[in-house]
C-alpha positions, 0 to 999 in steps of 0.5 A: 796850489798856485803851481797846479792854478798856473798849470791850468791856466797855460793848458786852457791857453793851449786848448783855446789858441786860434792856431789850434782851433783852426787845425781842428776846423781844417781837418773837419773840414778835410774829413768833411771833403773826404767822405764826399768825395768818397761817396761820390766816388762810389756813386759814380762807379755803381752808375758807370756799372749799371750804365754798361749792363743796361747797354749790353741789354738794350743792344738786344733790341733794335728799335724802327726807324724815326718818325713812329707815332705818338701813341706806339706805346699806348696800344692795351697790351703794353706793360708799364715799366718798373721802377729800376727798370732800363727804359730808353737811351738818351742822346744829345750829341753836341753837348756829348751826353749818352746814358741809359734812363732808368724808370723812377726818380727816388734818391736810389734810382737816380745813382743809377743815371737820369730817371724818368718820373713815373706816371709821366708820359713814355718816350714819344707819347702825347704828353709830358715826358719827364726825365731828370738827372743828377748835376755831377752825373749824366747831366752834368753838361746839361747847363750848355744847352741851347735852344734848337739842340736836339735831343734823342730817345730810343727804347725798344719801341722806336727812336724818338728826336726831339727839339730843344725850344725852351730853357730855363731856370725855376725855383726846385718848388715851381711844378708848373713846367712839369704840367701834362701836356695834350702834345708830346713834350720831352722835359728834362731836369736837373739841380742848378747851379751845376756846380753849387756846394751842398743842396742846390736852390733851383732847378734847371729846366730844359723843354723840348718838342717831338719833331713832327714838321713846323706845328708848335704847341703850346709849352706845358705849363705855359700861360695862354692868353687871359 
């Protein structure tokens, strides 16, 4: 009986050994990290494949020169894009950002690339055009944006050039900067901090105005006076 108790005690000691526990924890963390990397790799491959196909399809269209009217999308015959459609190409040359924009901002759609929020303005329209992207995808360099940077959106209707006038970090629940506007604005959104591990608690919001002379409309969502 004593031998049995001694063996049980010895076995229990081995199981509770700090070294063994650290090993188990380390293996668990390794497997978790590997799974995250595999998922990120699969998402990146899927996104790159869709981006290449969207670029080939967009090459068929020949956009007009810059300077189109803000209401070019407002004709009665213009059909609203469907979720999953490629709607535009976005470029921030200084940051090396060059990607096709997909219609929709749900989880599956954003795996393809930056997504245009359904119901917001299309590029060049007199309203707030909202585009969101993953911080580990096409918008991973967005944290380097500065006021004065140029953003170009190219679609079948033409080319819209915007100038960045505001960069803000806000709580993820803050939707004021996504407010509608009577003027043509572009709002880019991604999670922040860029290199945060796990669900990011904040959002990086970049707002740009359509380049049209020196007129500076009020920022959408900004407080004006009392």
